[in-house]
ROVEX-594395 format. One record per residue (C-alpha): residue in three letters; x, y, z. Coordinates in steps of 0.1 Angstrom, whole numbers. Each point is the difference from the previous one (the first is absolute). Example, Ala and Ser with C-alpha at 12.3 -4.5 7.8 and 13.67 -1.06 7.14 Angstrom:
BEGIN
atom residuo: ALA&px: 123&py: -45&pz: 78 $
atom residuo: SER&px: 14&py: 34&pz: -7 $
This chain:
BEGIN
atom residuo: UNK&px: 109&py: -137&pz: -61 $
atom residuo: UNK&px: 8&py: 37&pz: -5 $
atom residuo: UNK&px: 30&py: 15&pz: 17 $
atom residuo: UNK&px: -22&py: 22&pz: 21 $
atom residuo: UNK&px: -20&py: -31&pz: 12 $
atom residuo: UNK&px: 33&py: -18&pz: 7 $
atom residuo: UNK&px: 12&py: 28&pz: 22 $
atom residuo: UNK&px: -33&py: 2&pz: 18 $
atom residuo: UNK&px: -1&py: -38&pz: 6 $
atom residuo: UNK&px: 36&py: 0&pz: 12 $
atom residuo: UNK&px: -7&py: 28&pz: 24 $
atom residuo: UNK&px: -31&py: -17&pz: 14 $
atom residuo: UNK&px: 20&py: -32&pz: 5 $
atom residuo: UNK&px: 28&py: 20&pz: 17 $
atom residuo: UNK&px: -26&py: 16&pz: 23 $
atom residuo: UNK&px: -14&py: -34&pz: 9 $
atom residuo: UNK&px: 35&py: -13&pz: 7 $
atom residuo: UNK&px: 6&py: 30&pz: 23 $
atom residuo: UNK&px: -30&py: -9&pz: 21 $
atom residuo: UNK&px: 9&py: -37&pz: 1 $
atom residuo: UNK&px: 35&py: 10&pz: 11 $
atom residuo: UNK&px: -13&py: 23&pz: 27 $
atom residuo: UNK&px: -22&py: -29&pz: 13 $
atom residuo: UNK&px: 28&py: -26&pz: -1 $
atom residuo: UNK&px: 24&py: 23&pz: 18 $
atom residuo: UNK&px: -26&py: 9&pz: 26 $
atom residuo: UNK&px: -10&py: -36&pz: 6 $
atom residuo: UNK&px: 36&py: -10&pz: 4 $
atom residuo: UNK&px: 8&py: 28&pz: 24 $
atom residuo: UNK&px: -29&py: -11&pz: 22 $
atom residuo: UNK&px: 10&py: -37&pz: 0 $
atom residuo: UNK&px: -29&py: -11&pz: -22 $
atom residuo: UNK&px: 4&py: -25&pz: -28 $
atom residuo: UNK&px: 3&py: 12&pz: -35 $
atom residuo: UNK&px: -20&py: -28&pz: -15 $
atom residuo: UNK&px: -22&py: 8&pz: -30 $
atom residuo: UNK&px: -33&py: -1&pz: 19 $
atom residuo: UNK&px: 11&py: 23&pz: 27 $
atom residuo: UNK&px: 17&py: 24&pz: -24 $
atom residuo: UNK&px: -31&py: 1&pz: -22 $
atom residuo: UNK&px: -23&py: 6&pz: 29 $
atom residuo: UNK&px: 21&py: 29&pz: 13 $
atom residuo: UNK&px: 6&py: 15&pz: -34 $
atom residuo: UNK&px: -36&py: -4&pz: -14 $
atom residuo: UNK&px: -15&py: 32&pz: 16 $
atom residuo: UNK&px: 28&py: 21&pz: -14 $
atom residuo: UNK&px: -1&py: -17&pz: -34 $
atom residuo: UNK&px: -37&py: 6&pz: -2 $
atom residuo: UNK&px: 5&py: 36&pz: 8 $
atom residuo: UNK&px: 28&py: 4&pz: -24 $
atom residuo: UNK&px: -20&py: -16&pz: -28 $
atom residuo: UNK&px: -29&py: 24&pz: 7 $
atom residuo: UNK&px: 23&py: 29&pz: 1 $
atom residuo: UNK&px: 15&py: -9&pz: -34 $
atom residuo: UNK&px: -35&py: -1&pz: -14 $
atom residuo: UNK&px: -13&py: 31&pz: 17 $
atom residuo: UNK&px: 31&py: 21&pz: -8 $
atom residuo: UNK&px: 3&py: -14&pz: -35 $
atom residuo: UNK&px: 36&py: -6&pz: 9 $
atom residuo: UNK&px: 8&py: -17&pz: -33 $
atom residuo: UNK&px: -1&py: 35&pz: -16 $
atom residuo: UNK&px: 31&py: 12&pz: 19 $
atom residuo: UNK&px: 12&py: -31&pz: 19 $
atom residuo: UNK&px: 35&py: 15&pz: 7 $
atom residuo: UNK&px: -11&py: 34&pz: 12 $
atom residuo: UNK&px: 6&py: 11&pz: 36 $
atom residuo: UNK&px: -36&py: 13&pz: 1 $
atom residuo: UNK&px: -13&py: -35&pz: -9 $
atom residuo: UNK&px: 23&py: -14&pz: 27 $
atom residuo: UNK&px: -13&py: 23&pz: 27 $
atom residuo: UNK&px: -36&py: -8&pz: -9 $
atom residuo: UNK&px: 7&py: -37&pz: 0 $
atom residuo: UNK&px: 18&py: 2&pz: 33 $
atom residuo: UNK&px: -27&py: 20&pz: 19 $
atom residuo: UNK&px: -28&py: -22&pz: -14 $
atom residuo: UNK&px: 18&py: -32&pz: 6 $
atom residuo: UNK&px: 8&py: 9&pz: 36 $
atom residuo: UNK&px: -33&py: 15&pz: 10 $
atom residuo: UNK&px: -23&py: -25&pz: -18 $
atom residuo: UNK&px: 24&py: -30&pz: 7 $
atom residuo: UNK&px: 0&py: 7&pz: 37 $
atom residuo: UNK&px: -38&py: 4&pz: 0 $
atom residuo: UNK&px: -4&py: -33&pz: -18 $
atom residuo: UNK&px: 25&py: -17&pz: 23 $
atom residuo: UNK&px: -20&py: 13&pz: 31 $
atom residuo: UNK&px: -36&py: -3&pz: -10 $
atom residuo: UNK&px: -1&py: -28&pz: -26 $
atom residuo: UNK&px: 28&py: -22&pz: 13 $
atom residuo: UNK&px: -2&py: 8&pz: 37 $
atom residuo: UNK&px: 37&py: 5&pz: 3 $
atom residuo: UNK&px: 17&py: 26&pz: 21 $
atom residuo: UNK&px: 9&py: 36&pz: -9 $
atom residuo: UNK&px: 21&py: 10&pz: 29 $
atom residuo: UNK&px: 15&py: 35&pz: -2 $
atom residuo: UNK&px: 35&py: -13&pz: -4 $
atom residuo: UNK&px: -11&py: -22&pz: -29 $
atom residuo: UNK&px: -19&py: 29&pz: -17 $
atom residuo: UNK&px: 32&py: 22&pz: 3 $
atom residuo: UNK&px: 23&py: -27&pz: -14 $
atom residuo: UNK&px: -24&py: -9&pz: -28 $
atom residuo: UNK&px: -4&py: 36&pz: -9 $
atom residuo: UNK&px: 38&py: 7&pz: -1 $
atom residuo: UNK&px: 11&py: -33&pz: -17 $
atom residuo: UNK&px: -27&py: 0&pz: -26 $
atom residuo: UNK&px: 7&py: 37&pz: -7 $
atom residuo: UNK&px: 37&py: -8&pz: -5 $
atom residuo: UNK&px: -9&py: -30&pz: -22 $
atom residuo: UNK&px: -29&py: 14&pz: -21 $
atom residuo: UNK&px: 13&py: 35&pz: -4 $
atom residuo: UNK&px: 37&py: -5&pz: 5 $
atom residuo: UNK&px: 3&py: -26&pz: -28 $
atom residuo: UNK&px: -14&py: 27&pz: -24 $
atom residuo: UNK&px: 28&py: 25&pz: 9 $
atom residuo: UNK&px: 28&py: -15&pz: -22 $
atom residuo: UNK&px: -21&py: 8&pz: -31 $
atom residuo: UNK&px: -6&py: 35&pz: 13 $
atom residuo: UNK&px: 37&py: 6&pz: 6 $
atom residuo: UNK&px: 10&py: -10&pz: -35 $
atom residuo: UNK&px: -20&py: 28&pz: -16 $
């Protein structure tokens, strides 16, 4: 595997971990179990959206850039919430939309800031 592919793969994995972390913390804060099935069901709409965003934005070309992070964040939130609502039949209460937008922004964009600061 080339160094560039290693960086892209690592960044994709980190993005997936960020979404799973968001889901686990959210489920715990709402008194829900953090079992594998529940976690996967809650995370899946956002993971599908993230995967589509990676492909659509060709994020592997600049996986660490802030621009890539912003694109991934917006697509993951908008498409993920749409999938959650229309394909999974789960809620999209205003408070959840706000929290998901802020937390996923912090995680998907914020984790790209340290690389930016080093330059």
